[in-house]
N, C-alpha and C positions, 0 to 999 in steps of 0.2 A: 639984787643984781638983775641984769636983763637976761643972762644965760648962765646955766651951769654946764660944766664940761667934765666928762669922765676922767680925762688925763691929758697930758701934753702930747701923747702919742710917741714919746721918746723912751718910755719905760718898757721893761720886758713883758709885762702884762698890761694890756690897754683896756679898751672898751669890752666889758663882759656883760652878759644879760643879767646875772644875779645882782650886780652892783647897779646896773641901769634901772632895774625894776624898783629898787629902794629909792633911787634918785627921782624917778618919775612919780612915784607915789608921794614923795615929799613935795614935788611940784604941784600935784593935784590937791593935796591937803592945804598947801599954802594958798592956792587959788580959791578953794572953797571957803577958807577963813577970811581972805582979804579981797578977793575979786581981782587980784593982780596976776597976770600971766607971766611966767618965767619960761624962757626958752631952754632947749636942751641940745647939747652937741656931744654925741659919742665920738671919740677920737682914738685913732690907732687900731690897727687890726682889721679894718673894714677894707677889703681889697677887691671884692668882686660885686657885680651887679646883684648876684644872688644874696650876698651878705647884706647889701643895702635894702633889699626887699624885706628881709627878716626884721631889720631895724624899723622900717616904715610900718610894718605890721604891729610891732611892739608899741610904737608910739600911738598908733590908731586905737589899739585895744586899751591902753592905759589912760590916754589923755583925750582921745577923740580927734575928729577931722580938723578942728581948729589948729592943732599943733603940727599939722603936716605942711604948713606954709613956711616959707623961708624965714619969715620974721620970728618964728618960734622953734624951728627945727633945722639944724644944719649937720651935715656929716663931715667930720674931719678926717678925710682919707684921700690924700693926694694920689695914691696909686690906684684908686678906684676909677679915675678918669680913663685910664688906658683900657680897662676891662669894659667899661660902658661903650667906648668908641668901637672896640672890637665886636661887641654884641650888636650894635647898630649896623656896622659894616656887614656882619653875617646876615642880618635880617634883610638888608637891601640886596646884597650880591649872592647870597646862598653859600658863601665860604668865609672862613675866618681870615682876617688880615694878618700878614706878617708884621713884625714890629716896625720894619722899615717902611711899610705902607702908611703908617700913621705917625709921622715923626713928631708931632706936637706933644704927644703924651710921653 
């Protein structure tokens, strides 16, 4: 496969670090044995920019910088967009946006 994914994001328990570590180590072992890189997509439960940074750190520690590219790492979190937009808005303006200020998310 090109990617493996933690879940569909529709279950009650979604992307968790313990399960992700097992999956990432399997990806690493597969790469060491075959030279083929498989991507990883944690899905569900990632709702904030802070959560996404934790996932980026995990990927970097387990697989290295190569896996931080979109070809090998994607976050399945549609609700994450709203938080990222609010964080950028806060950085630029010094205040958090109301939900009606950012209608696209």
